[in-house]
C-alpha positions in Angstrom: 16.9 15.2 -3.7 14.9 14.2 -0.4 11.6 16.2 0.6 12.0 18.3 3.6 11.3 16.5 6.5 8.1 19.8 7.5 6.9 19.4 4.1 6.3 15.4 4.4 5.0 15.6 8.2 2.7 18.4 6.9 1.2 15.5 4.4 1.5 12.7 6.7 -0.9 14.8 9.3 -3.2 15.4 6.3 -3.6 12.2 5.7 -4.3 10.8 8.8 -6.6 13.6 9.6 -9.0 11.9 7.1 -9.4 9.1 9.4 -9.5 11.2 12.8 -9.1 15.0 13.6 -5.5 15.3 15.5 -4.9 18.0 17.8 -1.7 19.7 17.9 -1.4 18.2 21.4 -2.0 14.1 19.5 0.3 14.8 17.0 3.2 16.1 19.1 3.8 12.7 20.1 4.4 10.9 17.0 6.5 13.7 15.4 9.8 12.4 17.3 9.1 8.9 16.3 9.5 10.0 12.2 11.8 9.2 10.0 12.4 9.8 6.4 13.8 6.5 4.2 14.9 6.9 0.5 14.5 3.7 -1.1 15.6 2.7 -4.3 14.4 0.6 -7.5 13.7 -3.0 -6.2 14.6 -2.1 -2.4 12.4 -4.1 0.1 10.3 -2.4 2.7 8.9 -5.3 4.3 10.4 -9.0 3.7 8.4 -12.1 3.6 9.6 -14.0 7.0 10.7 -11.1 8.8 8.9 -8.8 11.4 7.7 -6.0 10.0 8.1 -3.3 12.5 7.8 0.1 10.9 4.9 1.5 8.9 5.4 3.9 6.0 3.8 6.8 4.5 4.9 6.9 0.8 6.0 10.4 -0.2 7.3 9.5 -3.2 7.3 6.2 -5.9 5.1 3.3 -6.4 5.5 -0.2 -4.3 4.2 -3.6 -4.9 2.8 -6.2 -2.1 3.2 -10.1 -2.9 3.3 -13.0 -1.8 5.4 -16.2 -2.4 4.3 -19.5 -2.7 6.1 -22.3 -4.0 8.7 -20.3 -6.0 5.8 -18.0 -7.5 5.1 -14.4 -6.7 1.6 -13.3 -6.4 0.9 -9.8 -6.2 -1.7 -8.6 -3.7 -1.7 -4.9 -4.0 0.5 -1.7 -5.3 1.0 1.5 -3.0 1.4 4.8 -4.4 2.3 8.7 -3.1 0.3 9.4 0.2 -0.9 6.0 1.3 0.2 4.3 4.4 1.6 0.6 3.7 3.1 -2.2 5.9 3.1 -5.8 7.0 0.3 -5.0 8.8 -0.6 -8.8 9.9 3.1 -9.1 11.3 2.8 -5.8 12.8 -0.3 -6.8 14.9 0.7 -10.0 15.6 4.5 -9.8 16.0 5.2 -12.9 14.1 7.2 -13.1 10.3 5.6 -11.0 7.5 3.6 -13.2 5.0 4.2 -10.4 2.5 7.0 -8.3 0.8 7.0 -5.2 -0.2 9.2 -3.9 -2.8 9.8 -0.7 -4.8 9.0 -0.5 -8.0 10.7 2.7 -8.7 12.8 4.8 -6.8 10.8 6.8 -3.7 10.9 8.3 -0.4 9.0 7.3 2.7 8.3 8.7 5.8 8.2 5.7 8.6 7.6 5.4 12.2 7.5 2.0 14.5 3.9 0.5 14.8 4.9 0.1 18.4 4.3 3.6 18.4 1.2 3.6 17.2 0.0 0.9 19.5 1.0 2.9 22.6 -1.1 6.1 21.2 -3.9 4.0 20.9 -4.1 3.1 24.7 -2.7 7.1 25.6 -4.9 9.5 23.1 -8.6 8.7 22.6 -8.1 10.8 18.9 -5.3 8.3 17.9 -8.0 5.4 18.9 -10.3 6.7 16.5 -7.7 6.8 14.1 -7.0 3.1 14.7 -10.3 2.4 14.6 -11.3 4.0 11.1 -8.2 2.8 10.3 -8.7 -1.0 10.6 -12.3 -0.4 9.2 -10.5 0.8 6.0 -8.3 -2.1 5.7 -11.1 -4.4 5.9 -12.9 -2.9 3.6 -10.3 -3.0 0.7 -9.7 -6.7 2.2 -13.2 -7.6 1.7 -13.3 -5.9 -1.8 -10.0 -8.0 -2.9 -11.2 -11.6 -2.0 -14.7 -10.6 -3.8 -12.6 -9.8 -7.1 -10.6 -12.8 -6.7 -13.4 -15.7 -5.7 -16.3 -14.2 -7.7 -14.7 -12.2 -11.0 -13.4 -13.8 -13.9 -10.2 -12.1 -15.1 -11.7 -10.0 -17.5 -14.2 -8.8 -14.9 -11.5 -8.0 -12.9 -9.8 -5.9 -15.0 -13.0 -3.8 -16.0 -13.1 -3.3 -12.2 -10.0 -1.8 -12.2 -10.8 0.4 -15.2 -14.0 1.3 -13.6 -13.2 2.2 -9.6 -9.3 1.1 -9.2 -6.4 3.7 -9.0 -6.1 4.9 -12.2 -2.0 5.0 -11.2 -1.9 1.2 -11.8 -2.6 1.3 -15.1 -1.1 4.6 -15.7 2.3 3.6 -14.2 2.8 -0.1 -12.9 4.4 -2.4 -15.6 2.0 -4.4 -17.3 3.4 -8.0 -16.2 2.6 -7.0 -12.5 -0.3 -5.8 -13.5 -1.3 -9.1 -15.0 -0.1 -10.8 -12.2 -2.2 -8.9 -9.7 -5.4 -10.0 -11.8 -4.2 -13.7 -11.4 -3.6 -13.8 -15.5 -0.4 -13.5 -17.5 0.7 -10.9 -19.4 -0.5 -12.5 -23.0 -4.0 -12.9 -21.8 -3.8 -9.5 -20.5 -3.2 -7.9 -23.4 -6.2 -10.3 -24.9 -8.3 -9.0 -22.2 -7.5 -5.3 -23.0 -7.9 -6.2 -26.8 -11.5 -6.9 -26.0 -12.3 -4.3 -23.7 -13.6 -0.7 -24.6 -11.3 1.0 -22.5 -8.2 -1.1 -24.0 -6.6 2.2 -24.8 -6.0 2.7 -21.0 -2.6 0.7 -21.3 0.3 0.8 -18.8 3.9 0.8 -19.7 5.4 -2.7 -20.3 
């Protein structure tokens, strides 16, 4: 059953105001463009090779972002409830997306065109402030991910996930996707977990 549109819009507004205060006047420019979209398990929200035109706010479900190179998938991010997701490189540049975003469970999102945000950035100061702060948030997350991949061992990446990562990853994401995210095989991940004191915090397999 889909959540009500009014409840979903309220959740989105509460999330966005963490980045910038949005008045009723600011908010009314976005509301007409919001759309509730149910997604089945394994449905694709953004697809590598196609332009990603929309941004989504996750109301229910979990999603995986991954690259495909030489036929091999490489997981780069997970999205859960009350998070924004999208193929931002593609939306910003208008070029085909470098990533695919796939539903790992049945879910529901509130979507809107990225082009609408761009228009609001130029028309409303509050939306411009939101755009700047959200871009800073994305930049910090990207740098953290790059540092993790370049400087940490797989075991250190797992320990960092235990300490400061989103706990929903370990609680809900299948182990083989977590292994892919960490850059190891499922067998190697099992060994790392067994050697780690927090190894009892297991994910589903």
